[in-house]
ChimeraX commands (.cxc) that place a marker at each C-alpha (Angstrom):
marker #1 position -84.92,-39.12,-73.88 radius 0.5
marker #1 position -87.26,-36.44,-73.81 radius 0.5
marker #1 position -90.12,-39.46,-73.66 radius 0.5
marker #1 position -88.18,-41.03,-71.28 radius 0.5
marker #1 position -88.81,-38.01,-69.23 radius 0.5
marker #1 position -92.79,-37.36,-69.59 radius 0.5
marker #1 position -93.14,-41.05,-69.53 radius 0.5
marker #1 position -91.30,-41.23,-65.77 radius 0.5
marker #1 position -93.65,-37.91,-64.81 radius 0.5
marker #1 position -96.88,-39.79,-65.74 radius 0.5
marker #1 position -95.73,-42.70,-64.11 radius 0.5
marker #1 position -94.92,-39.63,-60.37 radius 0.5
marker #1 position -98.46,-39.32,-60.96 radius 0.5
marker #1 position -99.78,-42.30,-61.22 radius 0.5
marker #1 position -98.03,-43.61,-57.69 radius 0.5
marker #1 position -99.28,-40.66,-55.50 radius 0.5
marker #1 position -103.13,-41.42,-56.60 radius 0.5
marker #1 position -102.38,-44.92,-56.56 radius 0.5
marker #1 position -100.98,-43.85,-52.69 radius 0.5
marker #1 position -103.97,-42.17,-52.36 radius 0.5
marker #1 position -106.57,-45.07,-53.43 radius 0.5
marker #1 position -104.40,-47.70,-50.71 radius 0.5
marker #1 position -104.66,-46.05,-47.98 radius 0.5
marker #1 position -108.17,-44.88,-48.54 radius 0.5
marker #1 position -109.14,-48.47,-49.70 radius 0.5
marker #1 position -107.22,-49.65,-47.06 radius 0.5
marker #1 position -108.83,-47.61,-44.37 radius 0.5
marker #1 position -112.50,-48.28,-45.40 radius 0.5
marker #1 position -111.90,-52.22,-45.64 radius 0.5
marker #1 position -110.63,-51.96,-41.98 radius 0.5
marker #1 position -113.17,-49.78,-39.84 radius 0.5
marker #1 position -111.16,-46.63,-40.11 radius 0.5
marker #1 position -107.30,-47.73,-39.02 radius 0.5
marker #1 position -104.67,-46.19,-41.53 radius 0.5
marker #1 position -102.07,-48.21,-43.03 radius 0.5
marker #1 position -98.36,-46.83,-42.94 radius 0.5
marker #1 position -96.86,-49.34,-44.82 radius 0.5
marker #1 position -97.72,-49.79,-47.94 radius 0.5
marker #1 position -98.95,-46.03,-48.02 radius 0.5
marker #1 position -95.65,-45.39,-47.75 radius 0.5
marker #1 position -94.19,-47.00,-49.72 radius 0.5
marker #1 position -95.96,-46.70,-52.87 radius 0.5
marker #1 position -95.63,-43.10,-51.87 radius 0.5
marker #1 position -91.33,-43.58,-51.89 radius 0.5
marker #1 position -92.21,-45.54,-55.18 radius 0.5
marker #1 position -93.84,-42.64,-57.29 radius 0.5
marker #1 position -90.64,-40.34,-54.76 radius 0.5
marker #1 position -88.14,-42.33,-56.77 radius 0.5
marker #1 position -89.72,-41.98,-60.10 radius 0.5
marker #1 position -90.07,-38.19,-59.71 radius 0.5
marker #1 position -86.21,-38.74,-59.38 radius 0.5
marker #1 position -85.95,-40.17,-62.41 radius 0.5
marker #1 position -88.71,-37.94,-64.37 radius 0.5
marker #1 position -85.90,-35.07,-62.82 radius 0.5
marker #1 position -82.44,-36.95,-63.72 radius 0.5
marker #1 position -83.64,-37.60,-67.43 radius 0.5
marker #1 position -85.32,-34.70,-68.70 radius 0.5
marker #1 position -81.92,-32.19,-66.94 radius 0.5
marker #1 position -80.03,-35.32,-68.72 radius 0.5
marker #1 position -81.78,-34.13,-72.06 radius 0.5
marker #1 position -81.56,-30.28,-71.71 radius 0.5
marker #1 position -77.99,-30.82,-71.71 radius 0.5
marker #1 position -77.06,-34.10,-74.09 radius 0.5
marker #1 position -79.70,-32.68,-76.83 radius 0.5
marker #1 position -81.46,-35.41,-79.20 radius 0.5
marker #1 position -80.13,-38.76,-79.04 radius 0.5
marker #1 position -80.30,-41.05,-81.57 radius 0.5
marker #1 position -82.50,-42.99,-79.92 radius 0.5
marker #1 position -84.83,-39.63,-80.09 radius 0.5
marker #1 position -85.23,-39.86,-83.98 radius 0.5
marker #1 position -86.98,-41.37,-86.06 radius 0.5
marker #1 position -84.08,-41.17,-89.12 radius 0.5
marker #1 position -81.83,-42.43,-87.08 radius 0.5
marker #1 position -79.64,-45.80,-88.42 radius 0.5
marker #1 position -78.25,-48.50,-85.52 radius 0.5
marker #1 position -74.80,-47.68,-86.52 radius 0.5
marker #1 position -75.72,-44.10,-85.38 radius 0.5
marker #1 position -76.25,-45.30,-81.25 radius 0.5
marker #1 position -73.13,-47.88,-81.43 radius 0.5
marker #1 position -70.75,-45.49,-79.40 radius 0.5
marker #1 position -68.01,-46.52,-76.85 radius 0.5
marker #1 position -69.64,-47.48,-73.73 radius 0.5
marker #1 position -66.32,-48.52,-71.30 radius 0.5
marker #1 position -63.96,-49.84,-70.52 radius 0.5
marker #1 position -64.85,-53.85,-69.00 radius 0.5
marker #1 position -61.89,-56.06,-67.97 radius 0.5
marker #1 position -62.91,-59.43,-69.79 radius 0.5
marker #1 position -61.38,-62.74,-67.26 radius 0.5
marker #1 position -62.04,-60.18,-63.64 radius 0.5
marker #1 position -63.46,-62.89,-61.57 radius 0.5
marker #1 position -63.67,-59.70,-58.80 radius 0.5
marker #1 position -67.03,-59.06,-60.16 radius 0.5
marker #1 position -68.68,-62.42,-59.46 radius 0.5
marker #1 position -66.41,-62.09,-55.89 radius 0.5
marker #1 position -68.41,-58.77,-54.65 radius 0.5
marker #1 position -71.83,-60.87,-55.64 radius 0.5
marker #1 position -70.91,-63.58,-53.57 radius 0.5
marker #1 position -69.87,-61.50,-51.13 radius 0.5
marker #1 position -72.48,-58.94,-51.15 radius 0.5
marker #1 position -75.38,-61.19,-51.58 radius 0.5
marker #1 position -73.45,-63.03,-48.55 radius 0.5
marker #1 position -74.09,-59.59,-46.36 radius 0.5
marker #1 position -77.62,-58.99,-47.74 radius 0.5
marker #1 position -78.03,-62.88,-46.33 radius 0.5
marker #1 position -77.17,-61.97,-42.68 radius 0.5
marker #1 position -80.71,-59.64,-42.76 radius 0.5
marker #1 position -82.64,-62.72,-42.75 radius 0.5
marker #1 position -79.77,-65.75,-41.08 radius 0.5
marker #1 position -78.21,-63.52,-38.45 radius 0.5
marker #1 position -75.27,-60.47,-37.59 radius 0.5
marker #1 position -73.06,-63.22,-37.54 radius 0.5
marker #1 position -73.34,-63.71,-41.15 radius 0.5
marker #1 position -72.67,-59.79,-41.30 radius 0.5
marker #1 position -69.29,-59.80,-39.61 radius 0.5
marker #1 position -67.99,-62.99,-41.74 radius 0.5
marker #1 position -68.92,-61.23,-45.35 radius 0.5
marker #1 position -68.06,-57.76,-44.61 radius 0.5
marker #1 position -64.44,-58.03,-44.55 radius 0.5
marker #1 position -64.89,-60.34,-47.74 radius 0.5
marker #1 position -67.23,-58.40,-49.90 radius 0.5
marker #1 position -64.65,-55.20,-48.57 radius 0.5
marker #1 position -61.77,-57.19,-50.59 radius 0.5
marker #1 position -63.38,-57.84,-52.67 radius 0.5
marker #1 position -64.53,-54.18,-53.61 radius 0.5
marker #1 position -60.37,-52.81,-53.36 radius 0.5
marker #1 position -59.47,-55.90,-55.62 radius 0.5
marker #1 position -62.26,-55.01,-58.16 radius 0.5
marker #1 position -61.15,-51.08,-58.76 radius 0.5
marker #1 position -57.57,-51.26,-57.83 radius 0.5
marker #1 position -57.07,-54.10,-60.37 radius 0.5
marker #1 position -55.63,-52.37,-63.18 radius 0.5
marker #1 position -52.96,-50.93,-61.22 radius 0.5
marker #1 position -50.66,-53.64,-60.11 radius 0.5
marker #1 position -49.41,-56.99,-61.91 radius 0.5
marker #1 position -49.88,-57.92,-65.39 radius 0.5
marker #1 position -51.63,-54.92,-66.87 radius 0.5
marker #1 position -50.71,-52.36,-64.49 radius 0.5
marker #1 position -51.03,-48.53,-66.32 radius 0.5
marker link #1:1,2 radius 0.2
marker link #1:2,3 radius 0.2
marker link #1:3,4 radius 0.2
marker link #1:4,5 radius 0.2
marker link #1:5,6 radius 0.2
marker link #1:6,7 radius 0.2
marker link #1:7,8 radius 0.2
marker link #1:8,9 radius 0.2
marker link #1:9,10 radius 0.2
marker link #1:10,11 radius 0.2
marker link #1:11,12 radius 0.2
marker link #1:12,13 radius 0.2
marker link #1:13,14 radius 0.2
marker link #1:14,15 radius 0.2
marker link #1:15,16 radius 0.2
marker link #1:16,17 radius 0.2
marker link #1:17,18 radius 0.2
marker link #1:18,19 radius 0.2
marker link #1:19,20 radius 0.2
marker link #1:20,21 radius 0.2
marker link #1:21,22 radius 0.2
marker link #1:22,23 radius 0.2
marker link #1:23,24 radius 0.2
marker link #1:24,25 radius 0.2
marker link #1:25,26 radius 0.2
marker link #1:26,27 radius 0.2
marker link #1:27,28 radius 0.2
marker link #1:28,29 radius 0.2
marker link #1:29,30 radius 0.2
marker link #1:30,31 radius 0.2
marker link #1:31,32 radius 0.2
marker link #1:32,33 radius 0.2
marker link #1:33,34 radius 0.2
marker link #1:34,35 radius 0.2
marker link #1:35,36 radius 0.2
marker link #1:36,37 radius 0.2
marker link #1:37,38 radius 0.2
marker link #1:38,39 radius 0.2
marker link #1:39,40 radius 0.2
marker link #1:40,41 radius 0.2
marker link #1:41,42 radius 0.2
marker link #1:42,43 radius 0.2
marker link #1:43,44 radius 0.2
marker link #1:44,45 radius 0.2
marker link #1:45,46 radius 0.2
marker link #1:46,47 radius 0.2
marker link #1:47,48 radius 0.2
marker link #1:48,49 radius 0.2
marker link #1:49,50 radius 0.2
marker link #1:50,51 radius 0.2
marker link #1:51,52 radius 0.2
marker link #1:52,53 radius 0.2
marker link #1:53,54 radius 0.2
marker link #1:54,55 radius 0.2
marker link #1:55,56 radius 0.2
marker link #1:56,57 radius 0.2
marker link #1:57,58 radius 0.2
marker link #1:58,59 radius 0.2
marker link #1:59,60 radius 0.2
marker link #1:60,61 radius 0.2
marker link #1:61,62 radius 0.2
marker link #1:62,63 radius 0.2
marker link #1:63,64 radius 0.2
marker link #1:64,65 radius 0.2
marker link #1:65,66 radius 0.2
marker link #1:66,67 radius 0.2
marker link #1:67,68 radius 0.2
marker link #1:68,69 radius 0.2
marker link #1:69,70 radius 0.2
marker link #1:70,71 radius 0.2
marker link #1:71,72 radius 0.2
marker link #1:72,73 radius 0.2
marker link #1:73,74 radius 0.2
marker link #1:74,75 radius 0.2
marker link #1:75,76 radius 0.2
marker link #1:76,77 radius 0.2
marker link #1:77,78 radius 0.2
marker link #1:78,79 radius 0.2
marker link #1:79,80 radius 0.2
marker link #1:80,81 radius 0.2
marker link #1:81,82 radius 0.2
marker link #1:82,83 radius 0.2
marker link #1:83,84 radius 0.2
marker link #1:84,85 radius 0.2
marker link #1:85,86 radius 0.2
marker link #1:86,87 radius 0.2
marker link #1:87,88 radius 0.2
marker link #1:88,89 radius 0.2
marker link #1:89,90 radius 0.2
marker link #1:90,91 radius 0.2
marker link #1:91,92 radius 0.2
marker link #1:92,93 radius 0.2
marker link #1:93,94 radius 0.2
marker link #1:94,95 radius 0.2
marker link #1:95,96 radius 0.2
marker link #1:96,97 radius 0.2
marker link #1:97,98 radius 0.2
marker link #1:98,99 radius 0.2
marker link #1:99,100 radius 0.2
marker link #1:100,101 radius 0.2
marker link #1:101,102 radius 0.2
marker link #1:102,103 radius 0.2
marker link #1:103,104 radius 0.2
marker link #1:104,105 radius 0.2
marker link #1:105,106 radius 0.2
marker link #1:106,107 radius 0.2
marker link #1:107,108 radius 0.2
marker link #1:108,109 radius 0.2
marker link #1:109,110 radius 0.2
marker link #1:110,111 radius 0.2
marker link #1:111,112 radius 0.2
marker link #1:112,113 radius 0.2
marker link #1:113,114 radius 0.2
marker link #1:114,115 radius 0.2
marker link #1:115,116 radius 0.2
marker link #1:116,117 radius 0.2
marker link #1:117,118 radius 0.2
marker link #1:118,119 radius 0.2
marker link #1:119,120 radius 0.2
marker link #1:120,121 radius 0.2
marker link #1:121,122 radius 0.2
marker link #1:122,123 radius 0.2
marker link #1:123,124 radius 0.2
marker link #1:124,125 radius 0.2
marker link #1:125,126 radius 0.2
marker link #1:126,127 radius 0.2
marker link #1:127,128 radius 0.2
marker link #1:128,129 radius 0.2
marker link #1:129,130 radius 0.2
marker link #1:130,131 radius 0.2
marker link #1:131,132 radius 0.2
marker link #1:132,133 radius 0.2
marker link #1:133,134 radius 0.2
marker link #1:134,135 radius 0.2
marker link #1:135,136 radius 0.2
marker link #1:136,137 radius 0.2
marker link #1:137,138 radius 0.2
view
């Protein structure tokens, strides 16, 4: 975690320098015009990298040393339970399918959004509540 936090802080600085260099390069090659889209996109990449670096640093302070950071750790040391995943659930497939239809509505047309959104909402509710009813209810 500690190395990853430092890596993302380095990437944050790199992306900010890159955004400034991009703005200067574009300005010099196009007669002094400023190009806001690429500069903003690279700057937002730097901001997102800073968010990740901050999160990783805070997690490292709270969590302490993890097996991935120790040189003397074995593979078994990092073998912990990640969570429970439904082995035969179809809901994630349908959620991804209908979510992609909703996202495709940006390119195709808004009429597709009105078809995909209710279906994605049903798939999301089914995915969240699949273990609250039926054979596997608890």
